[in-house]
HTML snippet that shows the backbone in 3Dmol.js (N, CA, C, O; Angstrom):
<script src="https://3Dmol.org/build/3Dmol-min.js"></script>
<div id="view" style="width:600px;height:400px;position:relative"></div>
<script>
const pdb = `
ATOM      1  N   MET A   1       0.833  -1.175   0.000  1.00  0.00           N
ATOM      2  CA  MET A   1       0.000   0.000   0.000  1.00  0.00           C
ATOM      3  C   MET A   1       0.881   1.243   0.000  1.00  0.00           C
ATOM      4  O   MET A   1       1.872   1.307   0.728  1.00  0.00           O
ATOM      5  N   THR A   2       0.530   2.203  -0.794  1.00  0.00           N
ATOM      6  CA  THR A   2       1.246   3.466  -0.853  1.00  0.00           C
ATOM      7  C   THR A   2       0.305   4.577  -0.442  1.00  0.00           C
ATOM      8  O   THR A   2      -0.856   4.600  -0.849  1.00  0.00           O
ATOM      9  N   ALA A   3       0.806   5.502   0.366  1.00  0.00           N
ATOM     10  CA  ALA A   3      -0.014   6.634   0.804  1.00  0.00           C
ATOM     11  C   ALA A   3       0.664   7.930   0.408  1.00  0.00           C
ATOM     12  O   ALA A   3       1.892   8.024   0.388  1.00  0.00           O
ATOM     13  N   THR A   4      -0.137   8.913   0.099  1.00  0.00           N
ATOM     14  CA  THR A   4       0.365  10.247  -0.194  1.00  0.00           C
ATOM     15  C   THR A   4      -0.113  11.168   0.913  1.00  0.00           C
ATOM     16  O   THR A   4      -1.266  11.111   1.340  1.00  0.00           O
ATOM     17  N   LEU A   5       0.795  12.016   1.367  1.00  0.00           N
ATOM     18  CA  LEU A   5       0.491  12.895   2.484  1.00  0.00           C
ATOM     19  C   LEU A   5       0.851  14.325   2.110  1.00  0.00           C
ATOM     20  O   LEU A   5       1.935  14.590   1.590  1.00  0.00           O
ATOM     21  N   GLU A   6      -0.057  15.227   2.375  1.00  0.00           N
ATOM     22  CA  GLU A   6       0.226  16.646   2.145  1.00  0.00           C
ATOM     23  C   GLU A   6       0.302  17.325   3.503  1.00  0.00           C
ATOM     24  O   GLU A   6      -0.620  17.221   4.312  1.00  0.00           O
ATOM     25  N   LEU A   7       1.411  18.021   3.748  1.00  0.00           N
ATOM     26  CA  LEU A   7       1.601  18.726   5.013  1.00  0.00           C
ATOM     27  C   LEU A   7       1.573  20.225   4.782  1.00  0.00           C
ATOM     28  O   LEU A   7       2.121  20.725   3.800  1.00  0.00           O
ATOM     29  N   LYS A   8       0.935  20.931   5.687  1.00  0.00           N
ATOM     30  CA  LYS A   8       0.949  22.388   5.654  1.00  0.00           C
ATOM     31  C   LYS A   8       1.698  22.841   6.896  1.00  0.00           C
ATOM     32  O   LYS A   8       1.160  22.836   8.003  1.00  0.00           O
ATOM     33  N   LEU A   9       2.937  23.229   6.692  1.00  0.00           N
ATOM     34  CA  LEU A   9       3.788  23.656   7.799  1.00  0.00           C
ATOM     35  C   LEU A   9       3.804  25.176   7.889  1.00  0.00           C
ATOM     36  O   LEU A   9       3.695  25.858   6.870  1.00  0.00           O
ATOM     37  N   PRO A  10       3.939  25.709   9.089  1.00  0.00           N
ATOM     38  CA  PRO A  10       4.037  27.159   9.223  1.00  0.00           C
ATOM     39  C   PRO A  10       5.273  27.683   8.491  1.00  0.00           C
ATOM     40  O   PRO A  10       6.261  26.967   8.325  1.00  0.00           O
ATOM     41  N   ASP A  11       5.201  28.927   8.063  1.00  0.00           N
ATOM     42  CA  ASP A  11       6.337  29.541   7.368  1.00  0.00           C
ATOM     43  C   ASP A  11       7.589  29.550   8.225  1.00  0.00           C
ATOM     44  O   ASP A  11       8.702  29.603   7.701  1.00  0.00           O
ATOM     45  N   SER A  12       7.417  29.500   9.530  1.00  0.00           N
ATOM     46  CA  SER A  12       8.576  29.530  10.435  1.00  0.00           C
ATOM     47  C   SER A  12       9.399  28.235  10.376  1.00  0.00           C
ATOM     48  O   SER A  12      10.546  28.212  10.822  1.00  0.00           O
ATOM     49  N   VAL A  13       8.826  27.178   9.837  1.00  0.00           N
ATOM     50  CA  VAL A  13       9.552  25.909   9.703  1.00  0.00           C
ATOM     51  C   VAL A  13      10.427  26.005   8.458  1.00  0.00           C
ATOM     52  O   VAL A  13       9.936  26.021   7.329  1.00  0.00           O
ATOM     53  N   GLN A  14      11.710  26.067   8.687  1.00  0.00           N
ATOM     54  CA  GLN A  14      12.661  26.238   7.589  1.00  0.00           C
ATOM     55  C   GLN A  14      13.344  24.911   7.272  1.00  0.00           C
ATOM     56  O   GLN A  14      14.548  24.761   7.481  1.00  0.00           O
ATOM     57  N   LEU A  15      12.586  23.965   6.775  1.00  0.00           N
ATOM     58  CA  LEU A  15      13.123  22.660   6.403  1.00  0.00           C
ATOM     59  C   LEU A  15      12.892  22.429   4.921  1.00  0.00           C
ATOM     60  O   LEU A  15      11.845  22.776   4.374  1.00  0.00           O
ATOM     61  N   SER A  16      13.884  21.839   4.290  1.00  0.00           N
ATOM     62  CA  SER A  16      13.717  21.478   2.883  1.00  0.00           C
ATOM     63  C   SER A  16      12.828  20.240   2.786  1.00  0.00           C
ATOM     64  O   SER A  16      12.609  19.542   3.776  1.00  0.00           O
ATOM     65  N   GLU A  17      12.331  19.983   1.611  1.00  0.00           N
ATOM     66  CA  GLU A  17      11.528  18.773   1.389  1.00  0.00           C
ATOM     67  C   GLU A  17      12.347  17.535   1.738  1.00  0.00           C
ATOM     68  O   GLU A  17      11.820  16.578   2.305  1.00  0.00           O
ATOM     69  N   PHE A  18      13.645  17.553   1.396  1.00  0.00           N
ATOM     70  CA  PHE A  18      14.500  16.416   1.723  1.00  0.00           C
ATOM     71  C   PHE A  18      14.597  16.219   3.222  1.00  0.00           C
ATOM     72  O   PHE A  18      14.497  15.088   3.699  1.00  0.00           O
ATOM     73  N   ASP A  19      14.791  17.303   3.987  1.00  0.00           N
ATOM     74  CA  ASP A  19      14.900  17.175   5.441  1.00  0.00           C
ATOM     75  C   ASP A  19      13.620  16.627   6.057  1.00  0.00           C
ATOM     76  O   ASP A  19      13.672  15.848   7.008  1.00  0.00           O
ATOM     77  N   ILE A  20      12.489  17.025   5.528  1.00  0.00           N
ATOM     78  CA  ILE A  20      11.212  16.512   6.035  1.00  0.00           C
ATOM     79  C   ILE A  20      11.097  15.018   5.759  1.00  0.00           C
ATOM     80  O   ILE A  20      10.726  14.243   6.641  1.00  0.00           O
ATOM     81  N   LYS A  21      11.417  14.619   4.535  1.00  0.00           N
ATOM     82  CA  LYS A  21      11.363  13.192   4.187  1.00  0.00           C
ATOM     83  C   LYS A  21      12.361  12.393   5.018  1.00  0.00           C
ATOM     84  O   LYS A  21      12.047  11.307   5.504  1.00  0.00           O
ATOM     85  N   MET A  22      13.557  12.935   5.176  1.00  0.00           N
ATOM     86  CA  MET A  22      14.599  12.225   5.910  1.00  0.00           C
ATOM     87  C   MET A  22      14.239  12.112   7.396  1.00  0.00           C
ATOM     88  O   MET A  22      14.483  11.078   8.019  1.00  0.00           O
ATOM     89  N   THR A  23      13.667  13.163   7.954  1.00  0.00           N
ATOM     90  CA  THR A  23      13.247  13.127   9.362  1.00  0.00           C
ATOM     91  C   THR A  23      12.193  12.051   9.584  1.00  0.00           C
ATOM     92  O   THR A  23      12.272  11.280  10.540  1.00  0.00           O
ATOM     93  N   LEU A  24      11.215  12.005   8.700  1.00  0.00           N
ATOM     94  CA  LEU A  24      10.168  10.989   8.808  1.00  0.00           C
ATOM     95  C   LEU A  24      10.743   9.592   8.625  1.00  0.00           C
ATOM     96  O   LEU A  24      10.434   8.684   9.396  1.00  0.00           O
ATOM     97  N   ALA A  25      11.574   9.422   7.613  1.00  0.00           N
ATOM     98  CA  ALA A  25      12.173   8.111   7.347  1.00  0.00           C
ATOM     99  C   ALA A  25      13.040   7.662   8.513  1.00  0.00           C
ATOM    100  O   ALA A  25      13.001   6.495   8.903  1.00  0.00           O
ATOM    101  N   ALA A  26      13.823   8.580   9.072  1.00  0.00           N
ATOM    102  CA  ALA A  26      14.706   8.242  10.199  1.00  0.00           C
ATOM    103  C   ALA A  26      13.899   7.815  11.418  1.00  0.00           C
ATOM    104  O   ALA A  26      14.248   6.847  12.093  1.00  0.00           O
ATOM    105  N   LYS A  27      12.830   8.536  11.696  1.00  0.00           N
ATOM    106  CA  LYS A  27      12.002   8.199  12.859  1.00  0.00           C
ATOM    107  C   LYS A  27      11.311   6.851  12.669  1.00  0.00           C
ATOM    108  O   LYS A  27      11.265   6.041  13.595  1.00  0.00           O
ATOM    109  N   LEU A  28      10.781   6.611  11.486  1.00  0.00           N
ATOM    110  CA  LEU A  28      10.123   5.322  11.232  1.00  0.00           C
ATOM    111  C   LEU A  28      11.121   4.173  11.272  1.00  0.00           C
ATOM    112  O   LEU A  28      10.778   3.065  11.684  1.00  0.00           O
ATOM    113  N   TYR A  29      12.346   4.431  10.850  1.00  0.00           N
ATOM    114  CA  TYR A  29      13.410   3.419  10.952  1.00  0.00           C
ATOM    115  C   TYR A  29      13.739   3.163  12.418  1.00  0.00           C
ATOM    116  O   TYR A  29      13.867   2.015  12.842  1.00  0.00           O
ATOM    117  N   GLU A  30      13.875   4.241  13.190  1.00  0.00           N
ATOM    118  CA  GLU A  30      14.201   4.124  14.616  1.00  0.00           C
ATOM    119  C   GLU A  30      13.130   3.327  15.359  1.00  0.00           C
ATOM    120  O   GLU A  30      13.445   2.533  16.246  1.00  0.00           O
ATOM    121  N   LEU A  31      11.874   3.540  14.998  1.00  0.00           N
ATOM    122  CA  LEU A  31      10.768   2.827  15.647  1.00  0.00           C
ATOM    123  C   LEU A  31      10.641   1.382  15.183  1.00  0.00           C
ATOM    124  O   LEU A  31       9.903   0.597  15.778  1.00  0.00           O
ATOM    125  N   GLY A  32      11.361   1.030  14.116  1.00  0.00           N
ATOM    126  CA  GLY A  32      11.280  -0.325  13.582  1.00  0.00           C
ATOM    127  C   GLY A  32      10.116  -0.514  12.625  1.00  0.00           C
ATOM    128  O   GLY A  32       9.806  -1.639  12.235  1.00  0.00           O
ATOM    129  N   THR A  33       9.469   0.581  12.246  1.00  0.00           N
ATOM    130  CA  THR A  33       8.340   0.504  11.325  1.00  0.00           C
ATOM    131  C   THR A  33       8.813   0.238   9.904  1.00  0.00           C
ATOM    132  O   THR A  33       8.159  -0.485   9.152  1.00  0.00           O
ATOM    133  N   LEU A  34       9.957   0.827   9.533  1.00  0.00           N
ATOM    134  CA  LEU A  34      10.538   0.633   8.211  1.00  0.00           C
ATOM    135  C   LEU A  34      11.921   0.006   8.326  1.00  0.00           C
ATOM    136  O   LEU A  34      12.648   0.263   9.286  1.00  0.00           O
ATOM    137  N   SER A  35      12.279  -0.809   7.354  1.00  0.00           N
ATOM    138  CA  SER A  35      13.646  -1.331   7.270  1.00  0.00           C
ATOM    139  C   SER A  35      14.539  -0.216   6.740  1.00  0.00           C
ATOM    140  O   SER A  35      14.048   0.824   6.301  1.00  0.00           O
ATOM    141  N   GLY A  36      15.836  -0.430   6.780  1.00  0.00           N
ATOM    142  CA  GLY A  36      16.764   0.554   6.235  1.00  0.00           C
ATOM    143  C   GLY A  36      16.513   0.830   4.766  1.00  0.00           C
ATOM    144  O   GLY A  36      16.561   1.981   4.332  1.00  0.00           O
ATOM    145  N   GLY A  37      16.250  -0.206   4.004  1.00  0.00           N
ATOM    146  CA  GLY A  37      15.981  -0.045   2.581  1.00  0.00           C
ATOM    147  C   GLY A  37      14.688   0.712   2.314  1.00  0.00           C
ATOM    148  O   GLY A  37      14.629   1.564   1.427  1.00  0.00           O
ATOM    149  N   GLN A  38      13.649   0.395   3.088  1.00  0.00           N
ATOM    150  CA  GLN A  38      12.370   1.087   2.921  1.00  0.00           C
ATOM    151  C   GLN A  38      12.491   2.561   3.300  1.00  0.00           C
ATOM    152  O   GLN A  38      11.954   3.432   2.616  1.00  0.00           O
ATOM    153  N   ALA A  39      13.193   2.831   4.382  1.00  0.00           N
ATOM    154  CA  ALA A  39      13.381   4.211   4.831  1.00  0.00           C
ATOM    155  C   ALA A  39      14.204   5.001   3.814  1.00  0.00           C
ATOM    156  O   ALA A  39      13.909   6.164   3.539  1.00  0.00           O
ATOM    157  N   ALA A  40      15.228   4.371   3.265  1.00  0.00           N
ATOM    158  CA  ALA A  40      16.043   5.029   2.244  1.00  0.00           C
ATOM    159  C   ALA A  40      15.196   5.375   1.028  1.00  0.00           C
ATOM    160  O   ALA A  40      15.328   6.457   0.457  1.00  0.00           O
ATOM    161  N   GLU A  41      14.333   4.460   0.639  1.00  0.00           N
ATOM    162  CA  GLU A  41      13.454   4.705  -0.506  1.00  0.00           C
ATOM    163  C   GLU A  41      12.516   5.880  -0.222  1.00  0.00           C
ATOM    164  O   GLU A  41      12.293   6.721  -1.094  1.00  0.00           O
ATOM    165  N   LEU A  42      11.970   5.940   0.988  1.00  0.00           N
ATOM    166  CA  LEU A  42      11.102   7.051   1.371  1.00  0.00           C
ATOM    167  C   LEU A  42      11.845   8.382   1.294  1.00  0.00           C
ATOM    168  O   LEU A  42      11.294   9.385   0.841  1.00  0.00           O
ATOM    169  N   ALA A  43      13.105   8.381   1.742  1.00  0.00           N
ATOM    170  CA  ALA A  43      13.911   9.604   1.730  1.00  0.00           C
ATOM    171  C   ALA A  43      14.434   9.935   0.330  1.00  0.00           C
ATOM    172  O   ALA A  43      14.851  11.064   0.069  1.00  0.00           O
ATOM    173  N   GLY A  44      14.410   8.949  -0.562  1.00  0.00           N
ATOM    174  CA  GLY A  44      14.873   9.179  -1.930  1.00  0.00           C
ATOM    175  C   GLY A  44      16.378   9.105  -2.091  1.00  0.00           C
ATOM    176  O   GLY A  44      16.955   9.767  -2.953  1.00  0.00           O
ATOM    177  N   VAL A  45      17.020   8.284  -1.243  1.00  0.00           N
ATOM    178  CA  VAL A  45      18.471   8.122  -1.305  1.00  0.00           C
ATOM    179  C   VAL A  45      18.807   6.629  -1.272  1.00  0.00           C
ATOM    180  O   VAL A  45      17.940   5.789  -1.030  1.00  0.00           O
ATOM    181  N   SER A  46      20.074   6.316  -1.519  1.00  0.00           N
ATOM    182  CA  SER A  46      20.505   4.920  -1.418  1.00  0.00           C
ATOM    183  C   SER A  46      20.509   4.499   0.053  1.00  0.00           C
ATOM    184  O   SER A  46      20.522   5.342   0.951  1.00  0.00           O
ATOM    185  N   LYS A  47      20.497   3.208   0.281  1.00  0.00           N
ATOM    186  CA  LYS A  47      20.521   2.699   1.653  1.00  0.00           C
ATOM    187  C   LYS A  47      21.798   3.154   2.356  1.00  0.00           C
ATOM    188  O   LYS A  47      21.767   3.542   3.524  1.00  0.00           O
ATOM    189  N   ARG A  48      22.907   3.106   1.646  1.00  0.00           N
ATOM    190  CA  ARG A  48      24.179   3.528   2.247  1.00  0.00           C
ATOM    191  C   ARG A  48      24.125   4.992   2.670  1.00  0.00           C
ATOM    192  O   ARG A  48      24.527   5.337   3.781  1.00  0.00           O
ATOM    193  N   THR A  49      23.630   5.848   1.788  1.00  0.00           N
ATOM    194  CA  THR A  49      23.524   7.276   2.102  1.00  0.00           C
ATOM    195  C   THR A  49      22.592   7.488   3.290  1.00  0.00           C
ATOM    196  O   THR A  49      22.890   8.280   4.185  1.00  0.00           O
ATOM    197  N   PHE A  50      21.465   6.780   3.298  1.00  0.00           N
ATOM    198  CA  PHE A  50      20.524   6.892   4.407  1.00  0.00           C
ATOM    199  C   PHE A  50      21.207   6.557   5.725  1.00  0.00           C
ATOM    200  O   PHE A  50      21.099   7.311   6.692  1.00  0.00           O
ATOM    201  N   LEU A  51      21.906   5.436   5.764  1.00  0.00           N
ATOM    202  CA  LEU A  51      22.567   5.013   7.000  1.00  0.00           C
ATOM    203  C   LEU A  51      23.654   6.013   7.414  1.00  0.00           C
ATOM    204  O   LEU A  51      23.850   6.255   8.605  1.00  0.00           O
ATOM    205  N   GLU A  52      24.357   6.591   6.443  1.00  0.00           N
ATOM    206  CA  GLU A  52      25.385   7.579   6.751  1.00  0.00           C
ATOM    207  C   GLU A  52      24.785   8.873   7.317  1.00  0.00           C
ATOM    208  O   GLU A  52      25.431   9.558   8.110  1.00  0.00           O
ATOM    209  N   LEU A  53      23.564   9.207   6.917  1.00  0.00           N
ATOM    210  CA  LEU A  53      22.930  10.447   7.352  1.00  0.00           C
ATOM    211  C   LEU A  53      22.155  10.323   8.671  1.00  0.00           C
ATOM    212  O   LEU A  53      21.790  11.340   9.262  1.00  0.00           O
ATOM    213  N   LEU A  54      21.904   9.118   9.133  1.00  0.00           N
ATOM    214  CA  LEU A  54      21.064   8.932  10.313  1.00  0.00           C
ATOM    215  C   LEU A  54      21.527   9.721  11.529  1.00  0.00           C
ATOM    216  O   LEU A  54      20.697  10.275  12.250  1.00  0.00           O
ATOM    217  N   GLY A  55      22.815   9.785  11.771  1.00  0.00           N
ATOM    218  CA  GLY A  55      23.337  10.503  12.931  1.00  0.00           C
ATOM    219  C   GLY A  55      22.935  11.967  12.931  1.00  0.00           C
ATOM    220  O   GLY A  55      22.671  12.540  13.988  1.00  0.00           O
ATOM    221  N   LYS A  56      22.885  12.571  11.764  1.00  0.00           N
ATOM    222  CA  LYS A  56      22.480  13.976  11.646  1.00  0.00           C
ATOM    223  C   LYS A  56      21.048  14.174  12.137  1.00  0.00           C
ATOM    224  O   LYS A  56      20.684  15.268  12.569  1.00  0.00           O
ATOM    225  N   TYR A  57      20.240  13.121  12.072  1.00  0.00           N
ATOM    226  CA  TYR A  57      18.845  13.192  12.479  1.00  0.00           C
ATOM    227  C   TYR A  57      18.620  12.550  13.849  1.00  0.00           C
ATOM    228  O   TYR A  57      17.486  12.262  14.229  1.00  0.00           O
ATOM    229  N   GLY A  58      19.706  12.332  14.580  1.00  0.00           N
ATOM    230  CA  GLY A  58      19.612  11.840  15.952  1.00  0.00           C
ATOM    231  C   GLY A  58      19.242  10.381  16.097  1.00  0.00           C
ATOM    232  O   GLY A  58      18.716   9.976  17.133  1.00  0.00           O
ATOM    233  N   VAL A  59      19.511   9.579  15.066  1.00  0.00           N
ATOM    234  CA  VAL A  59      19.147   8.164  15.102  1.00  0.00           C
ATOM    235  C   VAL A  59      20.408   7.321  14.926  1.00  0.00           C
ATOM    236  O   VAL A  59      21.218   7.580  14.037  1.00  0.00           O
ATOM    237  N   SER A  60      20.562   6.327  15.769  1.00  0.00           N
ATOM    238  CA  SER A  60      21.702   5.413  15.687  1.00  0.00           C
ATOM    239  C   SER A  60      21.423   4.295  14.687  1.00  0.00           C
ATOM    240  O   SER A  60      20.316   3.757  14.650  1.00  0.00           O
ATOM    241  N   ILE A  61      22.408   3.948  13.888  1.00  0.00           N
ATOM    242  CA  ILE A  61      22.215   2.831  12.961  1.00  0.00           C
ATOM    243  C   ILE A  61      22.186   1.504  13.704  1.00  0.00           C
ATOM    244  O   ILE A  61      21.779   0.481  13.152  1.00  0.00           O
ATOM    245  N   PHE A  62      22.618   1.526  14.954  1.00  0.00           N
ATOM    246  CA  PHE A  62      22.685   0.302  15.741  1.00  0.00           C
ATOM    247  C   PHE A  62      21.441   0.095  16.601  1.00  0.00           C
ATOM    248  O   PHE A  62      21.339  -0.912  17.303  1.00  0.00           O
ATOM    249  N   GLY A  63      20.489   1.041  16.557  1.00  0.00           N
ATOM    250  CA  GLY A  63      19.317   0.935  17.420  1.00  0.00           C
ATOM    251  C   GLY A  63      19.707   1.049  18.872  1.00  0.00           C
ATOM    252  O   GLY A  63      19.110   0.422  19.747  1.00  0.00           O
ATOM    253  N   TYR A  64      20.708   1.853  19.114  1.00  0.00           N
ATOM    254  CA  TYR A  64      21.348   1.933  20.415  1.00  0.00           C
ATOM    255  C   TYR A  64      21.522   3.398  20.747  1.00  0.00           C
ATOM    256  O   TYR A  64      22.314   4.086  20.103  1.00  0.00           O
ATOM    257  N   GLY A  65      20.794   3.894  21.743  1.00  0.00           N
ATOM    258  CA  GLY A  65      20.865   5.307  22.088  1.00  0.00           C
ATOM    259  C   GLY A  65      22.041   5.641  22.981  1.00  0.00           C
ATOM    260  O   GLY A  65      22.665   4.741  23.543  1.00  0.00           O
ATOM    261  N   PRO A  66      22.356   6.923  23.123  1.00  0.00           N
ATOM    262  CA  PRO A  66      23.483   7.345  23.954  1.00  0.00           C
ATOM    263  C   PRO A  66      23.341   6.937  25.413  1.00  0.00           C
ATOM    264  O   PRO A  66      24.328   6.619  26.076  1.00  0.00           O
ATOM    265  N   GLU A  67      22.111   6.948  25.906  1.00  0.00           N
ATOM    266  CA  GLU A  67      21.892   6.552  27.301  1.00  0.00           C
ATOM    267  C   GLU A  67      22.259   5.084  27.518  1.00  0.00           C
ATOM    268  O   GLU A  67      22.876   4.726  28.521  1.00  0.00           O
ATOM    269  N   GLU A  68      21.870   4.252  26.567  1.00  0.00           N
ATOM    270  CA  GLU A  68      22.189   2.822  26.666  1.00  0.00           C
ATOM    271  C   GLU A  68      23.690   2.600  26.604  1.00  0.00           C
ATOM    272  O   GLU A  68      24.222   1.750  27.318  1.00  0.00           O
ATOM    273  N   LEU A  69      24.371   3.350  25.766  1.00  0.00           N
ATOM    274  CA  LEU A  69      25.823   3.242  25.675  1.00  0.00           C
ATOM    275  C   LEU A  69      26.471   3.638  26.990  1.00  0.00           C
ATOM    276  O   LEU A  69      27.378   2.955  27.464  1.00  0.00           O
ATOM    277  N   ASP A  70      26.019   4.730  27.582  1.00  0.00           N
ATOM    278  CA  ASP A  70      26.555   5.163  28.875  1.00  0.00           C
ATOM    279  C   ASP A  70      26.356   4.097  29.941  1.00  0.00           C
ATOM    280  O   ASP A  70      27.265   3.816  30.722  1.00  0.00           O
ATOM    281  N   GLU A  71      25.175   3.506  29.972  1.00  0.00           N
ATOM    282  CA  GLU A  71      24.889   2.445  30.948  1.00  0.00           C
ATOM    283  C   GLU A  71      25.811   1.252  30.749  1.00  0.00           C
ATOM    284  O   GLU A  71      26.339   0.711  31.721  1.00  0.00           O
ATOM    285  N   ASP A  72      26.010   0.838  29.519  1.00  0.00           N
ATOM    286  CA  ASP A  72      26.893  -0.283  29.234  1.00  0.00           C
ATOM    287  C   ASP A  72      28.332   0.029  29.623  1.00  0.00           C
ATOM    288  O   ASP A  72      29.025  -0.827  30.173  1.00  0.00           O
ATOM    289  N   LEU A  73      28.781   1.228  29.348  1.00  0.00           N
ATOM    290  CA  LEU A  73      30.156   1.611  29.709  1.00  0.00           C
ATOM    291  C   LEU A  73      30.326   1.608  31.227  1.00  0.00           C
ATOM    292  O   LEU A  73      31.367   1.182  31.727  1.00  0.00           O
ATOM    293  N   LYS A  74      29.325   2.075  31.963  1.00  0.00           N
ATOM    294  CA  LYS A  74      29.397   2.054  33.426  1.00  0.00           C
ATOM    295  C   LYS A  74      29.486   0.620  33.936  1.00  0.00           C
ATOM    296  O   LYS A  74      30.257   0.329  34.850  1.00  0.00           O
ATOM    297  N   ARG A  75      28.694  -0.277  33.341  1.00  0.00           N
ATOM    298  CA  ARG A  75      28.732  -1.692  33.746  1.00  0.00           C
ATOM    299  C   ARG A  75      30.088  -2.323  33.464  1.00  0.00           C
ATOM    300  O   ARG A  75      30.593  -3.115  34.260  1.00  0.00           O
ATOM    301  N   LEU A  76      30.671  -1.968  32.331  1.00  0.00           N
ATOM    302  CA  LEU A  76      31.964  -2.539  31.958  1.00  0.00           C
ATOM    303  C   LEU A  76      33.088  -2.057  32.868  1.00  0.00           C
ATOM    304  O   LEU A  76      34.057  -2.782  33.097  1.00  0.00           O
ATOM    305  N   ARG A  77      32.967  -0.857  33.379  1.00  0.00           N
ATOM    306  CA  ARG A  77      34.017  -0.287  34.231  1.00  0.00           C
ATOM    307  C   ARG A  77      34.001  -0.859  35.634  1.00  0.00           C
ATOM    308  O   ARG A  77      34.973  -0.699  36.371  1.00  0.00           O
ATOM    309  N   LYS A  78      32.919  -1.524  36.023  1.00  0.00           N
ATOM    310  CA  LYS A  78      32.818  -2.093  37.375  1.00  0.00           C
ATOM    311  C   LYS A  78      33.629  -3.338  37.512  1.00  0.00           C
ATOM    312  O   LYS A  78      33.656  -3.943  38.584  1.00  0.00           O
TER     313      LYS A  78
END
`;
const viewer = $3Dmol.createViewer("view");
viewer.addModel(pdb, "pdb");
viewer.setStyle({}, {cartoon: {color: "spectrum"}});
viewer.zoomTo();
viewer.render();
</script>
């Protein structure tokens, strides 16, 4: 199934169409709703490019947040 969505954003939102698509794709990837390939297709880039850009959008390619990393490092230091 394919859906088309039209968004009306306030003029104060200074995001390009690519940034909007990438933000949505990154979030859906982070939630596990889309695979890396599906998210890349939504953003209109290759899978490699998508994965390389994820950090810019606050998403880890490892499904591992900074808090979890800090917790693991604390456990390892004990």
